[in-house]
C-alpha positions as CSV (number, residue, x, y, z in Angstrom):
1,M,0.1,0.0,0.1
2,V,1.3,3.5,-0.9
3,N,2.2,5.6,2.2
4,H,1.0,8.9,1.2
5,Y,2.9,10.3,4.1
6,K,6.3,9.4,2.9
7,T,5.4,10.5,-0.6
8,L,5.3,14.1,0.9
9,G,8.5,13.5,3.2
10,L,6.0,13.6,6.3
11,T,5.0,11.0,9.2
12,N,1.6,10.8,10.2
13,A,1.8,13.1,12.9
14,A,1.9,15.9,10.8
15,T,-0.2,18.9,11.1
16,Q,-2.7,20.2,8.1
17,A,-0.3,23.3,7.6
18,E,2.9,21.1,7.2
19,V,0.9,19.0,4.9
20,R,0.5,22.1,3.0
21,R,3.8,23.4,3.2
22,A,5.2,19.8,2.1
23,Y,2.9,19.8,-1.0
24,R,3.8,23.5,-2.0
25,I,7.5,22.6,-1.8
26,L,7.5,19.3,-3.8
27,A,5.0,20.6,-6.0
28,R,7.1,23.7,-7.3
29,R,10.2,21.7,-7.3
30,Y,8.9,18.5,-9.4
31,H,6.1,20.6,-11.6
32,P,6.5,19.4,-15.5
33,D,7.0,23.0,-16.1
34,V,10.2,23.7,-14.1
35,N,11.6,20.0,-14.3
36,P,10.4,18.4,-17.4
37,G,10.5,14.6,-18.2
38,K,8.5,11.6,-17.5
39,S,10.0,10.9,-14.3
40,S,9.1,14.7,-12.8
41,E,5.2,14.1,-14.2
42,E,4.8,10.8,-12.7
43,R,6.5,12.1,-9.2
44,F,4.2,15.4,-9.4
45,K,1.2,12.9,-10.0
46,E,2.0,10.9,-6.7
47,I,2.7,14.2,-4.9
48,S,-0.8,15.9,-5.7
49,K,-2.8,12.4,-5.1
50,A,-1.0,12.2,-1.7
51,Y,-2.1,15.8,-0.9
52,T,-5.7,15.4,-2.2
53,I,-6.2,12.5,0.1
54,L,-4.0,14.2,3.2
55,S,-5.8,17.3,2.8
56,D,-9.4,16.1,3.4
57,P,-9.9,15.1,7.2
58,E,-12.1,12.1,6.3
59,T,-10.1,10.7,3.4
60,R,-7.1,11.3,5.7
61,A,-8.5,9.1,8.4
62,Q,-9.5,6.3,6.1
63,H,-6.0,6.4,5.0
64,D,-4.3,6.4,8.6
65,L,-6.9,3.5,9.0
66,D,-5.7,1.5,6.0
67,L,-1.9,2.2,7.1
68,D,-2.9,0.3,10.2
69,R,-4.1,-2.5,8.7
70,A,-1.6,-3.0,6.2
71,S,1.2,-2.6,8.7
72,E,-0.2,-5.3,10.8
73,S,2.5,-7.7,11.3
74,F,2.2,-11.9,10.9
75,S,2.4,-12.1,14.4
76,Q,-0.6,-9.9,15.4
77,T,-2.6,-11.4,12.7
78,F,-2.0,-14.9,14.1
79,D,-2.6,-13.8,17.7
80,R,-6.0,-12.7,16.5
81,A,-7.0,-16.2,14.6
82,H,-5.4,-17.8,17.5
83,A,-7.5,-16.2,20.1
84,A,-10.7,-16.7,18.1
85,L,-9.6,-20.4,17.4
86,K,-9.1,-20.8,21.2
87,K,-12.2,-19.2,22.1
88,N,-14.4,-21.2,19.8
89,Q,-12.4,-24.6,21.2
90,Q,-13.5,-23.3,24.9
91,R,-17.3,-22.9,23.9
92,A,-17.2,-26.5,22.2
93,A,-15.7,-28.3,25.1
94,Y,-17.6,-26.6,27.7
95,S,-20.9,-27.5,25.7
96,R,-19.9,-31.2,25.6
97,V,-19.3,-31.3,29.3
98,Q,-22.4,-29.6,30.0
99,Q,-24.2,-32.4,27.8
100,N,-22.3,-35.2,29.6
101,T,-23.4,-33.5,32.8
102,A,-26.9,-32.8,32.0
103,P,-29.5,-35.1,33.5
104,P,-31.7,-36.7,30.9
105,K,-34.6,-35.0,29.4
106,R,-38.2,-36.5,30.6
107,D,-40.4,-37.9,28.1
108,A,-44.2,-37.5,28.5
109,S,-44.8,-41.1,27.0
110,P,-43.9,-44.0,29.1
111,P,-40.3,-45.0,28.6
112,K,-39.5,-48.1,26.6
113,A,-38.3,-50.7,28.5
114,Q,-34.4,-50.5,28.4
115,P,-31.6,-52.2,30.4
116,K,-30.8,-49.4,33.2
117,R,-27.5,-48.0,32.7
118,A,-25.3,-46.9,35.4
119,E,-25.1,-43.0,36.0
120,P,-21.3,-42.2,36.0
121,A,-20.1,-41.2,39.5
122,P,-19.6,-37.3,40.3
123,A,-16.0,-37.6,40.8
124,K,-15.6,-39.6,37.1
125,I,-17.4,-36.6,36.1
126,R,-15.2,-34.0,37.6
127,A,-12.2,-36.5,36.2
128,K,-13.5,-36.1,32.7
129,T,-14.0,-32.4,32.6
130,H,-10.5,-31.7,34.3
131,T,-9.0,-33.9,31.5
132,T,-11.0,-32.2,28.8
133,L,-10.1,-28.8,30.0
134,K,-6.4,-30.0,30.6
135,R,-6.1,-31.0,26.9
136,I,-7.6,-27.5,25.9
137,S,-5.1,-25.6,28.0
138,D,-2.3,-27.7,26.5
139,I,-3.4,-27.1,22.9
140,A,-3.5,-23.4,24.1
141,S,-0.1,-23.4,25.4
142,S,1.8,-25.2,22.5
143,S,0.2,-22.7,20.0
144,L,1.2,-19.6,22.2
145,S,4.5,-21.3,22.5
146,K,4.6,-21.1,18.5
147,V,2.9,-17.8,18.4
148,S,5.5,-16.7,20.9
149,R,8.5,-17.9,18.6
150,V,7.5,-16.6,15.5
151,T,6.6,-13.1,17.4
152,S,9.9,-13.1,18.5
153,R,11.7,-14.0,15.3
154,L,9.8,-11.1,13.5
155,R,10.6,-8.9,16.4
156,S,14.4,-9.5,15.7
157,K,14.0,-8.9,12.3
158,R,12.4,-5.7,12.8
159,K,14.9,-4.5,15.0
160,G,17.9,-5.4,12.8
161,L,15.9,-3.1,10.2
162,S,15.8,-0.3,12.8
163,E,19.2,-0.6,13.6
164,T,20.5,-0.3,10.0
165,E,17.7,2.0,8.8
166,T,19.2,4.8,11.2
167,G,18.3,7.7,8.6
168,T,14.5,7.4,9.5
169,I,12.9,10.7,9.4
170,S,10.5,11.8,12.5
171,Q,10.7,15.7,12.0
172,V,10.9,17.9,9.1
173,A,11.5,21.4,9.5
174,L,10.1,23.7,6.1
175,I,11.8,27.1,5.9
176,E,11.6,29.6,3.1
177,T,14.3,32.1,3.0
178,S,15.5,35.3,0.8
179,I,19.1,35.8,-1.0
180,S,20.5,38.1,-3.4
181,L,21.2,37.2,-6.9
182,A,24.7,37.8,-6.3
183,N,25.0,35.0,-3.4
184,A,22.8,32.6,-5.6
185,I,25.6,32.9,-8.1
186,Q,28.6,32.7,-5.9
187,G,27.0,30.5,-3.2
188,T,26.9,31.6,0.5
189,R,26.5,30.5,4.1
190,H,22.8,31.8,5.4
191,T,21.7,31.8,8.9
192,V,17.7,31.1,9.2
193,E,15.4,30.9,11.9
194,I,13.2,27.7,12.7
195,P,9.9,28.4,14.4
196,E,9.4,26.5,17.7
197,S,6.2,26.5,20.0
198,E,5.3,29.6,21.8
199,G,6.6,32.0,19.5
200,A,10.4,30.7,20.4
201,S,12.7,30.0,17.6
202,R,16.2,28.7,16.9
203,K,18.5,29.7,14.5
204,I,20.6,27.4,12.2
205,S,23.3,28.0,9.6
206,V,22.8,26.6,6.0
207,R,25.0,26.4,3.2
208,I,23.5,27.8,-0.1
209,P,25.2,25.9,-2.9
210,A,26.1,28.4,-6.6
211,G,23.4,28.3,-8.8
212,V,20.2,28.2,-6.7
213,R,17.2,30.0,-8.5
214,T,13.8,30.6,-7.1
215,G,12.2,27.2,-5.7
216,S,15.5,25.6,-5.4
217,V,14.8,23.0,-2.7
218,I,18.0,22.3,-0.1
219,R,17.6,19.3,2.1
220,F,19.9,18.4,5.0
221,R,20.0,16.6,8.5
222,N,20.4,18.5,11.5
223,K,23.2,17.8,13.1
224,Q,22.2,18.1,16.5
225,N,19.2,15.6,15.8
226,S,19.6,13.3,13.0
227,R,15.9,12.3,12.9
228,E,15.1,15.7,11.7
229,E,15.3,17.2,8.3
230,I,15.8,20.8,7.3
231,V,13.9,21.7,4.2
232,V,14.8,25.2,2.5
233,V,13.2,26.8,-0.1
234,V,15.2,29.2,-1.7
235,H,13.9,32.7,-2.9
236,V,16.2,34.6,-5.1
237,E,15.3,38.5,-4.9
238,R,15.2,40.3,-8.3
239,H,17.7,42.1,-10.0
240,P,17.5,44.9,-12.3
241,W,19.1,43.2,-15.4
242,L,20.1,39.5,-14.1
243,S,17.9,36.6,-13.5
244,I,18.7,33.0,-13.2
245,S,16.6,30.1,-14.7
246,E,16.5,26.3,-15.5
247,R,18.8,26.8,-18.7
248,G,21.4,29.3,-17.0
249,L,22.0,32.8,-16.3
250,T,20.5,35.6,-18.6
251,M,21.4,39.0,-18.6
252,E,19.6,42.2,-20.1
253,I,21.8,44.5,-22.0
254,P,20.1,47.8,-23.5
255,L,21.1,49.2,-27.1
256,S,20.3,52.6,-28.6
257,I,18.6,52.7,-31.4
258,S,21.3,53.5,-33.8
259,E,23.2,50.3,-32.0
260,A,20.1,48.0,-32.9
261,V,19.6,49.6,-36.4
262,E,23.6,49.4,-37.5
263,G,24.8,46.4,-35.3
264,G,28.5,46.4,-34.3
265,K,30.4,45.2,-31.3
266,I,29.7,46.2,-27.6
267,Q,31.2,45.4,-24.2
268,V,29.1,43.5,-21.6
269,P,30.1,42.7,-18.0
270,S,30.6,38.8,-17.2
271,L,31.8,36.8,-14.2
272,G,35.4,37.3,-15.4
273,E,36.8,39.6,-17.6
274,P,34.3,42.0,-19.7
275,L,33.3,40.4,-23.0
276,L,32.6,41.8,-26.5
277,V,29.8,41.0,-28.0
278,K,28.9,41.6,-31.7
279,V,25.3,43.1,-32.3
280,E,23.9,41.9,-35.8
281,P,22.3,44.7,-37.8
282,G,18.6,45.2,-37.4
283,T,18.7,43.7,-33.8
284,Q,15.1,43.8,-32.3
285,S,14.5,44.4,-28.7
286,G,14.4,40.8,-26.9
287,R,16.7,39.2,-29.1
288,E,19.0,37.0,-27.5
289,V,22.8,35.7,-27.9
290,R,24.2,32.5,-26.3
291,L,27.6,32.8,-24.7
292,K,29.0,29.0,-23.9
293,N,30.9,28.3,-21.0
294,Q,30.3,31.9,-19.8
295,G,27.1,31.4,-17.1
296,L,27.3,29.6,-13.6
297,K,29.8,27.3,-12.2
298,L,28.1,23.8,-12.2
299,R,28.5,20.8,-9.7
300,D,31.2,18.7,-12.1
301,G,33.1,22.0,-12.1
302,S,32.6,23.2,-15.6
303,R,30.3,26.3,-16.3
304,G,27.4,26.5,-17.8
305,D,25.8,29.4,-20.6
306,L,25.4,33.0,-20.3
307,F,22.5,34.6,-22.5
308,I,22.6,38.0,-23.3
309,R,18.9,39.6,-24.3
310,F,19.1,42.8,-25.9
311,I,16.3,45.6,-25.2
312,V,16.2,48.3,-27.2
313,K,16.1,51.5,-25.2
314,V,14.1,54.5,-26.4
315,P,16.0,58.0,-25.4
316,E,15.3,59.7,-22.7
317,S,15.1,63.8,-22.9
318,S,13.6,67.1,-21.4
319,D,13.2,68.5,-25.0
320,R,10.4,66.3,-26.1
321,E,9.3,68.2,-29.1
322,A,12.7,67.5,-30.8
323,L,12.8,64.1,-29.6
324,T,9.4,63.7,-31.1
325,S,9.9,65.4,-34.5
326,K,13.2,63.2,-34.9
327,S,11.6,59.9,-34.1
328,R,8.8,60.5,-36.7
329,A,11.5,60.3,-39.2
330,L,11.4,56.6,-38.7
331,D,8.0,56.2,-39.4
332,P,8.4,55.5,-43.2
333,F,10.7,52.8,-42.4
334,Y,7.6,50.9,-40.7
335,P,5.8,49.8,-43.6
336,T,3.0,47.7,-41.5
337,S,1.8,48.4,-37.9
338,V,4.3,46.9,-35.5
339,R,1.0,45.3,-33.7
340,Q,-0.5,43.9,-37.0
341,H,0.3,40.4,-35.9
342,L,-1.5,40.7,-32.6
343,P,-5.0,39.3,-32.1
344,K,-8.2,40.9,-30.7
345,S,-8.1,38.8,-27.8
346,I,-5.5,36.6,-25.6
347,L,-7.6,33.5,-26.1
348,E,-7.8,33.5,-30.1
349,E,-5.5,31.2,-31.8
């Protein structure tokens, strides 16, 4: 049976708020739009199903009950079956003893002439009853001995698993923290606060690796408590002309109208020395240039790509009249409206 608590990285003691936070973190991490791929899609479906069940009190209660039944060990099942068998055997034995000791029923019709059979002596009845009950007791003792041996083996097996599986998580702390984009690029150590009961909190130092982006999840064990897992969701603060995405580092570089029209080479900043980038004549605003191995440092030591996105900037001047008259000189070079391709409604295909 699927344990939906494990799917969300929780235990059955988790509160509804913890269930919501865990779902939000994992759904953001495994969403197909963020991590395209069949494995991420399947994982996202499992996370969504787990949240659907655990977020509703009625379905969660039924899930807890199903987990209890599924986790019942063989020894517990055997105990219940044996107890029922023992009870039935005792009832049957008691019923037979009662039949043997009960006086014969009187018949209204005249008794037939039959040879008289001697009634058993009370001592013999007691002896027979004692023998029957002793036999039942022996059977029960034998069965209980077998159950004890089976239970002992199962407990030993479970004990062995618990000793080897020392990584069992019993508590999860979920934290959201914000860092600057420079720290996201370089990596940093960041102090976060974990809220405790009654308004108290505890501080813990977290190592933020280089290359994280908004929505990145960092998971690690608490050194003071190996059964607690710390889950940190990173939010990278907005930068005026830099951003980090799944594909790498993107930098927005402004161009003057003449630079966009004529083209040429311009100098742009990078993570190392400044770079010369070629601008093609007639470059439109939003056009991108890919610079290989000039982006973020990857885990294997190599570097990702740097994307330059050109933004054509309209000049700013206090002399609006002069600027307007000069800009109108470019109107003949627009044979059609620049918005001709746009539909009337966003929903139109």
